[in-house]
Every structure is written in structure tokens, then in C-alpha cells.
C-alpha positions as CSV (number, residue, x, y, z in Angstrom):
1,M,30.4,33.5,63.4
2,V,32.7,34.8,60.6
3,L,32.7,38.2,62.1
4,V,33.6,36.9,65.6
5,L,36.4,34.7,64.3
6,G,37.6,37.6,62.1
7,E,37.7,40.0,65.0
8,I,39.6,37.6,67.2
9,A,42.1,36.8,64.4
10,W,42.6,40.6,63.7
11,I,43.3,41.4,67.4
12,A,45.6,38.5,67.8
13,T,47.7,39.2,64.6
14,Q,47.7,43.0,64.3
15,A,51.0,43.4,66.1
16,H,52.7,40.8,63.7
17,V,51.6,42.2,60.3
18,G,53.8,44.7,58.7
19,G,53.9,47.0,55.6
20,G,50.8,47.8,53.6
21,L,49.2,44.5,54.6
22,R,48.7,45.8,58.2
23,W,45.6,47.7,57.0
24,L,44.0,44.7,55.3
25,P,42.7,42.8,58.4
26,V,41.0,45.9,60.0
27,L,39.4,46.8,56.7
28,V,38.0,43.3,56.3
29,V,36.7,43.2,59.8
30,L,35.0,46.7,59.4
31,G,33.4,45.5,56.1
32,L,32.0,42.3,57.8
33,Y,30.8,44.3,60.7
34,L,29.0,47.0,58.6
35,R,27.4,44.4,56.5
36,L,26.0,42.4,59.4
37,V,24.5,45.6,61.0
38,A,22.9,46.5,57.7
39,E,21.5,42.9,57.3
40,E,20.1,42.9,60.8
41,R,18.4,46.2,60.3
42,R,16.9,45.0,57.1
43,Q,15.8,41.5,58.3
44,P,16.7,40.5,61.9
45,L,17.9,36.9,62.1
46,L,20.0,36.9,65.3
47,S,18.5,36.8,68.8
48,G,19.8,39.2,71.4
49,A,21.1,36.3,73.4
50,V,23.2,35.2,70.6
51,V,24.8,38.6,70.2
52,V,25.5,38.7,73.9
53,V,27.3,35.4,73.7
54,A,29.2,36.6,70.6
55,A,30.3,39.8,72.5
56,V,31.5,37.7,75.4
57,V,33.6,35.5,73.1
58,V,35.2,38.4,71.3
59,A,35.8,40.3,74.6
60,V,37.6,37.3,76.1
61,G,39.8,37.1,73.0
62,A,40.6,40.8,73.3
63,V,41.6,40.5,77.0
64,A,43.7,37.5,76.3
65,T,45.8,39.3,73.7
66,A,48.5,41.8,74.7
67,P,47.5,45.4,73.9
68,F,48.5,46.9,70.5
69,G,49.8,50.4,70.2
70,S,48.7,52.5,73.2
71,R,50.1,51.7,76.6
72,D,47.6,53.9,78.5
73,L,46.6,51.0,80.8
74,F,50.0,51.0,82.4
75,Q,49.6,54.7,83.1
76,Y,46.3,53.8,84.9
77,A,48.1,51.1,86.8
78,M,50.8,53.4,87.8
79,Y,48.4,56.0,89.2
80,G,46.8,53.3,91.2
81,R,50.1,52.2,92.5
82,M,51.0,55.8,93.5
83,V,48.0,55.8,95.8
84,T,48.1,52.4,97.4
85,A,51.8,51.5,97.4
86,H,53.4,54.9,97.6
87,G,50.9,57.1,99.4
88,V,51.0,60.0,97.0
89,S,48.4,61.8,94.9
90,P,48.7,61.2,91.2
91,Y,47.3,64.8,90.7
92,T,50.2,66.4,92.5
93,T,53.0,63.9,91.8
94,V,54.2,62.6,88.4
95,P,55.1,58.9,87.9
96,A,58.7,59.8,87.3
97,A,59.1,60.8,90.9
98,I,58.4,57.2,92.0
99,H,61.6,55.3,91.8
100,G,62.0,51.5,91.9
101,D,58.5,50.6,90.8
102,R,58.4,48.0,88.1
103,L,55.4,49.5,86.4
104,L,57.2,52.8,85.7
105,A,59.3,51.3,83.0
106,Q,56.0,50.2,81.2
107,L,54.8,53.8,80.7
108,A,55.4,55.6,77.5
109,P,58.3,58.1,78.2
110,A,56.1,61.1,77.2
111,W,53.6,60.3,80.1
112,Q,56.1,59.6,82.8
113,H,56.1,63.3,83.7
114,T,52.4,63.9,83.5
115,S,50.0,64.0,86.5
116,S,46.6,62.3,86.1
117,V,44.0,63.9,84.0
118,Y,41.5,61.2,84.9
119,G,38.7,61.7,87.4
120,P,38.7,60.6,91.1
121,F,36.3,57.7,90.5
122,F,38.6,56.2,88.0
123,I,41.7,56.7,90.3
124,A,39.8,55.0,93.1
125,V,39.0,52.0,90.7
126,S,42.7,51.9,89.7
127,A,43.8,52.0,93.3
128,L,41.4,49.2,94.2
129,G,43.0,47.2,91.4
130,A,46.5,48.0,92.5
131,R,45.9,46.0,95.7
132,V,45.5,42.9,93.4
133,Y,48.0,43.5,90.5
134,G,50.8,45.0,92.7
135,D,53.8,45.8,90.5
136,S,53.1,43.0,88.0
137,P,52.9,44.3,84.5
138,L,51.0,41.2,83.4
139,L,48.3,41.4,86.1
140,A,48.0,45.1,85.7
141,R,47.2,44.8,82.0
142,L,44.8,41.9,82.5
143,Y,43.0,44.0,85.2
144,F,42.3,47.0,83.0
145,Q,41.6,44.9,79.9
146,A,39.1,42.7,82.0
147,L,37.6,45.9,83.3
148,A,36.9,47.2,79.8
149,G,35.7,43.7,78.7
150,V,33.3,43.4,81.6
151,A,32.0,47.0,80.7
152,L,31.3,45.8,77.1
153,V,29.4,42.7,78.1
154,A,27.5,44.4,80.9
155,G,26.5,47.2,78.5
156,V,25.3,44.7,75.9
157,I,23.4,42.8,78.6
158,Y,21.8,46.0,79.8
159,G,20.8,47.0,76.2
160,Y,19.4,43.4,75.6
161,R,17.3,43.6,78.8
162,R,16.1,47.0,77.8
163,G,14.8,45.9,74.4
164,M,17.6,46.9,72.0
165,T,17.1,45.4,68.6
166,S,19.6,42.8,67.3
167,A,21.0,45.3,64.9
168,S,21.7,47.8,67.7
169,L,23.2,45.1,69.9
170,V,25.6,44.1,67.0
171,L,26.4,47.8,66.5
172,F,27.5,48.0,70.1
173,G,28.7,44.6,71.2
174,L,30.6,43.6,68.0
175,S,32.0,47.0,67.2
176,P,35.7,46.7,66.0
177,V,36.3,50.0,67.7
178,L,35.1,48.9,71.0
179,I,36.9,45.5,70.7
180,A,40.1,47.5,70.1
181,V,39.3,49.5,73.2
182,V,38.9,46.4,75.3
183,N,42.3,45.1,74.0
184,G,43.9,48.4,74.9
185,G,42.2,48.4,78.3
186,H,41.0,52.0,77.9
187,N,38.6,53.6,80.4
188,D,36.5,55.3,77.6
189,L,34.3,52.2,77.4
190,L,33.6,52.5,81.1
191,V,32.4,56.1,80.4
192,G,30.4,54.9,77.4
193,V,28.4,52.3,79.3
194,L,27.7,54.8,82.1
195,V,26.5,57.4,79.6
196,L,24.2,54.8,78.1
197,V,22.7,53.9,81.5
198,G,22.6,57.5,82.7
199,V,20.7,58.8,79.7
200,D,18.4,55.8,79.7
201,L,17.5,56.4,83.4
202,G,16.7,60.0,82.6
203,V,14.5,58.9,79.7
204,Q,12.8,56.5,82.1
205,G,11.8,59.4,84.3
206,R,14.4,59.0,86.9
207,P,16.6,62.1,86.3
208,G,18.1,62.0,89.8
209,W,19.6,58.5,89.3
210,G,20.6,59.5,85.7
211,G,22.6,62.4,87.1
212,V,24.3,60.1,89.6
213,V,25.4,57.8,86.9
214,L,26.5,60.5,84.6
215,G,28.3,62.1,87.5
216,L,30.3,58.8,87.9
217,A,31.0,58.9,84.1
218,C,32.3,62.4,84.3
219,S,34.4,61.4,87.4
220,I,36.2,59.1,85.1
221,K,36.5,61.5,82.2
222,L,34.8,64.8,81.7
223,L,34.3,63.6,78.1
224,A,30.8,62.6,79.3
225,L,29.6,66.2,79.8
226,P,27.8,66.4,76.3
227,A,25.3,63.8,77.5
228,V,24.6,66.0,80.6
229,V,24.0,69.0,78.4
230,A,21.7,66.9,76.2
231,L,19.6,65.8,79.1
232,V,19.3,69.3,80.5
233,V,18.4,70.8,77.2
234,A,15.7,68.1,76.7
235,W,14.1,68.6,80.1
236,A,14.3,72.4,79.7
237,V,12.5,72.3,76.4
238,A,9.8,70.1,78.0
239,R,9.6,72.6,80.9
240,R,10.5,69.8,83.3
241,W,12.3,71.9,85.7
242,R,12.3,69.4,88.5
243,A,14.1,67.0,86.2
244,V,16.7,69.7,85.3
245,A,17.2,70.4,89.0
246,A,17.4,66.7,90.0
247,T,19.9,66.0,87.2
248,L,22.2,68.9,88.0
249,A,21.9,68.4,91.8
250,S,22.8,64.7,91.7
251,L,25.5,65.3,89.1
252,G,26.9,68.2,91.2
253,T,26.9,66.2,94.4
254,V,28.8,63.2,92.9
255,L,31.4,65.4,91.2
256,G,31.7,67.7,94.2
257,V,32.2,64.8,96.7
258,S,34.6,62.9,94.4
259,Y,36.8,65.9,93.6
260,A,36.7,67.2,97.2
261,T,38.0,63.9,98.5
262,A,40.7,63.9,95.8
263,G,42.0,67.3,96.8
264,G,39.6,69.8,95.2
265,M,41.2,72.1,92.7
266,E,44.4,70.2,92.8
267,A,42.7,67.3,91.1
268,L,41.5,69.6,88.3
269,R,44.7,71.4,87.7
270,P,46.3,68.6,85.5
271,L,43.5,69.1,83.0
272,T,45.0,72.5,82.1
273,S,48.1,70.6,80.7
274,L,45.9,69.3,77.8
275,G,45.7,72.7,76.1
276,G,47.9,73.0,73.1
277,H,48.2,69.3,72.2
278,V,47.0,68.5,68.7
279,S,46.7,64.9,67.5
280,R,47.6,63.8,64.0
281,A,43.9,62.9,63.1
282,S,42.3,66.0,64.5
283,A,40.7,68.4,62.1
284,W,43.0,71.1,63.7
285,S,46.1,69.2,62.6
286,A,45.7,70.8,59.1
287,V,45.5,74.3,60.6
288,G,49.1,74.5,61.7
289,V,49.1,78.3,62.1
290,L,46.5,77.9,65.0
291,H,48.5,75.4,67.0
292,G,48.9,76.5,70.7
293,R,46.9,76.9,73.8
294,A,44.2,78.9,72.1
295,L,42.9,75.5,70.7
296,S,41.7,74.3,74.1
297,W,38.3,75.9,73.7
298,P,36.7,74.6,70.4
299,S,35.1,71.3,71.8
300,A,33.3,73.1,74.6
301,L,32.2,75.9,72.4
302,F,30.8,73.5,69.8
303,V,28.8,71.6,72.5
304,V,27.4,74.7,74.3
305,G,26.6,76.5,71.0
306,A,24.8,73.5,69.6
307,G,22.9,73.0,72.8
308,V,21.7,76.7,72.7
309,V,20.6,76.5,69.1
310,V,18.6,73.3,69.7
311,L,17.1,74.8,72.9
312,A,16.0,78.0,71.1
313,R,14.5,76.2,68.1
314,A,12.6,73.5,70.2
315,W,11.4,76.1,72.7
316,R,9.8,78.3,69.9
317,S,8.2,75.3,68.2
318,S,7.2,73.4,71.3
319,S,9.0,70.3,70.0
320,T,10.3,67.4,72.0
321,I,13.8,66.2,72.0
322,D,15.2,62.8,72.1
323,P,18.1,63.1,74.7
324,A,20.0,60.2,73.2
325,V,20.1,61.6,69.7
326,L,21.1,65.0,70.9
327,A,23.7,63.5,73.2
328,I,25.3,61.7,70.3
329,A,25.2,64.9,68.1
330,L,26.9,66.9,70.9
331,G,29.4,64.1,71.7
332,T,30.3,63.9,68.0
333,L,31.0,67.6,67.9
334,A,32.9,67.4,71.1
335,L,35.1,64.5,69.9
336,F,35.8,65.6,66.3
337,G,35.9,69.3,67.1
338,A,38.6,68.8,69.7
339,P,42.3,69.4,68.9
340,Y,43.3,66.1,70.6
341,L,41.5,63.0,69.3
342,L,42.4,59.4,69.7
343,P,40.7,56.3,68.3
344,W,39.5,55.1,71.7
345,Y,37.7,58.4,72.6
346,P,34.4,57.5,70.6
347,A,33.9,54.6,72.9
348,A,32.4,57.2,75.3
349,F,29.4,57.5,72.9
350,I,29.2,54.4,70.7
351,P,27.1,52.4,73.3
352,L,24.5,55.2,73.4
353,S,24.6,55.6,69.6
354,A,23.2,52.1,69.4
355,R,20.0,53.5,70.8
356,C,19.9,55.9,67.8
357,L,20.7,53.5,65.1
358,G,20.2,55.0,61.6
359,S,20.2,58.6,62.8
360,V,22.5,61.2,61.2
361,P,24.6,61.6,64.5
362,Q,25.0,57.8,64.8
363,R,26.2,57.6,61.2
364,A,28.6,60.5,61.6
365,L,30.0,58.9,64.8
366,A,30.4,55.6,63.1
367,L,32.2,57.1,60.1
368,G,34.6,59.0,62.2
369,S,35.3,56.1,64.6
370,A,36.1,53.8,61.7
371,A,38.3,56.3,60.0
372,L,40.3,56.8,63.3
373,L,40.6,53.1,63.8
374,V,42.0,52.7,60.3
375,A,44.4,55.7,60.7
376,Y,45.8,54.4,64.0
377,V,46.8,51.0,62.5
378,Q,50.1,52.9,62.8
379,P,50.2,53.2,66.6
380,P,50.8,56.4,68.5
381,G,54.5,57.5,68.4
382,S,55.1,56.1,64.9
383,P,57.3,58.3,62.6
384,A,55.3,61.1,61.0
385,G,56.4,60.0,57.5
386,A,54.6,56.7,57.9
387,L,51.3,58.2,58.9
388,V,49.9,58.5,55.4
389,L,46.3,58.6,56.5
390,G,46.6,61.4,59.0
391,P,45.7,64.2,56.7
392,S,42.8,62.3,55.2
393,V,41.3,61.5,58.6
394,A,41.8,65.1,59.7
395,T,39.7,66.2,56.7
396,V,37.0,63.6,57.6
397,A,36.9,65.0,61.1
398,G,36.5,68.4,59.8
399,L,33.6,67.3,57.5
400,I,31.9,65.4,60.4
401,V,32.0,68.5,62.7
402,G,30.6,70.7,59.8
403,G,28.1,68.2,58.8
404,T,26.8,67.5,62.3
405,A,26.6,71.2,63.2
406,L,24.7,71.8,59.9
407,W,22.3,69.0,60.7
408,I,21.6,70.5,64.1
409,V,20.9,73.8,62.6
410,V,18.6,72.9,59.7
411,S,17.1,69.5,60.5
412,R,13.8,69.3,62.3
413,R,14.8,65.8,63.5
414,A,17.3,67.5,65.8
415,C,14.4,68.6,68.0
416,S,11.4,66.6,67.1
417,A,12.0,63.0,68.1
418,G,10.2,61.9,71.2
419,P,12.1,60.1,73.9
420,G,11.6,56.3,74.0
421,G,13.3,53.1,75.0
422,L,16.5,51.6,73.9
423,G,15.0,49.7,70.9
424,G,16.7,52.0,68.3
425,H,15.3,53.8,65.4
426,A,13.9,51.8,62.5
């Protein structure tokens, strides 16, 4: 109860607290949250149903409060309006080209001249919502906040029904990072819940359906690809070639159809604009000499390289792989090894990390996520001089990448845990 009330109070007041005190509420909430997770792991006292109800209460509070910091949800809303109200593709037209739409003024100036980097499935979801919210900023923000809130609650209910422990449900459903994502209406939580379900379906022996769900996740953001790599590696090590084929065929079909209907290569072209951007909390922000478009490759290189290492080691030793643990490890490398990193990105893997509670990748992801949340108490666009935590978090990001990569290389647990249900590790 204390944590639930604390999270609601933090979300409701964060925009009104100034100076050094602005960091106090988030630090208190993180402390309460970590303590509750630890206590539930040691001696479970909460029922799964109680955690589900608590997640609903906090999600409602996050939706009822105006978003703090990022205004991404208005970007989503404008892309939806471009399809339904203006009849243009957000992949070939920038929002600034649309005149007279009330939502345009709600976008951050830097993104008014940017085409959509989101997948066709999410643009379809945005366009569907645009028929409801129209050009109303209030209805638009409530739509995307509610979408994230429903995703959080649905994911927790799914975990509950699949046998997650109370500690795992708390880790997921009461995560301050995810509550902030709901408040911001970010689509990363939709990706995270689909990744959880997709990997779980694969573990249950339904790789085709797992590929479909992961295809939908990738058709929101390609950030979900590390989970696909993890599943393919796990099935290859087990010599389950039919599972590999089913996963890739269903994934490819979903992505192929969605991008073909959105204009084919035109829908992918805006992704090339991401190269060269380096966020203040990225490990690369400390390496100023390397800034530029050459920095667009590290994330993919880390994921592919780590996948090859695990595949080679497990193949030689005839080990089995827990796809969820590997997916979190690869996702952590992809996130914190990328030049551009924002505090809502980890939501793509936090739900699945509840399946791997206590594992090294889960701990690394939790540490990095908390550090990002604290660093971005100063919202995006704040003066550089005020971002005192940026260099520290960049260092943490670098250590997480190095530590996770080292764990993958030297730890037998990287390729010896057998797949199981969603109960989480003891």
C-alpha cells in the first residue's frame, strides 16, 4: 500500500517539484520498490491477485496525470491523424507539412520535421485511435496513456495466469520505470508485453505463434529483435530446426505484410535518420571523438556477436538455453550499447525480465533502468549544464554493456538453464 500511494504521489507531483528536491521522490519510490521485491523473493506474503489490483490502481493514477517530460505521445497522435484526417503517409511526409492541425503545436519542435520511425502495426493503432481523439490534445494523450496502462495490466494478468511468483509480478507490475512509461504513453510497453508473450509461446512449444507475436512487436519497434535472435539461437542449439523455421517464417510473414502495406522500403527509410544521434545517458556520450553516423552499428553488432558466442559454446557442450534469459541479456546489450538511449526504452524487456528474476541480465537491466529514470528527472531538452547525472549514467551504461558481455562469454549459466514457465528463478 505504501509503495502504491508513493508511486501515485510521485507521478502526480514530479512536475511541481524543483531544485535538488526533484530527485527525492523518485529515489524514495525506487527504494520502496526494491525493498518490496527483495522481501517477496525472501518470504512471499502477497497474492498474485493483490499485485494485479495494485498495478491497476497505479496505472489508473498514471493515466489520470498529465505526462511529464517527453511529449512522444503527441507525435504518435499526429502520425495517426496524418493517415486518417489528412490522407498522407507518415513515412513520406513530415508533420510540419500538415497545416492547421491542432495537434501539430503539441509536438516538440525537433520532431515536427521527422518522419515516423515506428512500425506499421503501431501506425495502424494510432490511426484507429485518431478516429476517436480527433484533433483534441486531451483525448489524444488519454488514448495513448490508456493504451500503455492497459498493456501493463494485461501483461501482469498474463504473468499471473502463467504462474509468475509474487516477486516477479511486483517487479513487473509496480516497476517505477514502467509506471513512468504509462504516464508518458510510450509504445515501448506494448513492445515489452508482446515480447513477454511471444517468448513464452515459444517456450510452450508454439514457435509459430511466438513468431507472429514477436512480429507484431517488431512492427511497433524493431527494438524487439534481440528476443527473436534469442529464440532462434535457443532452437538452433536444441537442433529444433522446425521451430527455427516456424519462428522465422511467421515473423517474416507478419513483418513482410505489414511493411508491404505501408509502402515497402519507404516505410523503412526513416530509420536511417537515427544514425548519428547520441543521447546524454548513452555510454557513447563520453566518447565525443566517435560521434557521427558510424555509431549506428554498435547495438546490432553486440546482439549478433553475443548470439554467435552463445550458440558456439552451447553447441559444443550440448547445453540447453533459456530463451528468456538470453533475450534479456541480448536486449540489455542492445539498449545500453546503443548510441541513443532513453529511459522508456527498457520497457521493451522489463516484463520478460520478471521471468528471469535474480539472473545477472535481469539485475543489469534493473540497474540501468533505475539509473536512466533518475537521470531523466531532468526531462529531455533541459539545458546541458543542469544534467549533472548524465556522465555518471553514461559510465553505468558502459559498465552494464561490458559486464553483460563478459557474463555471456564466461558464465555457464548463459547457456545451461533449461526453458521453463513464467514462475521466475528462485
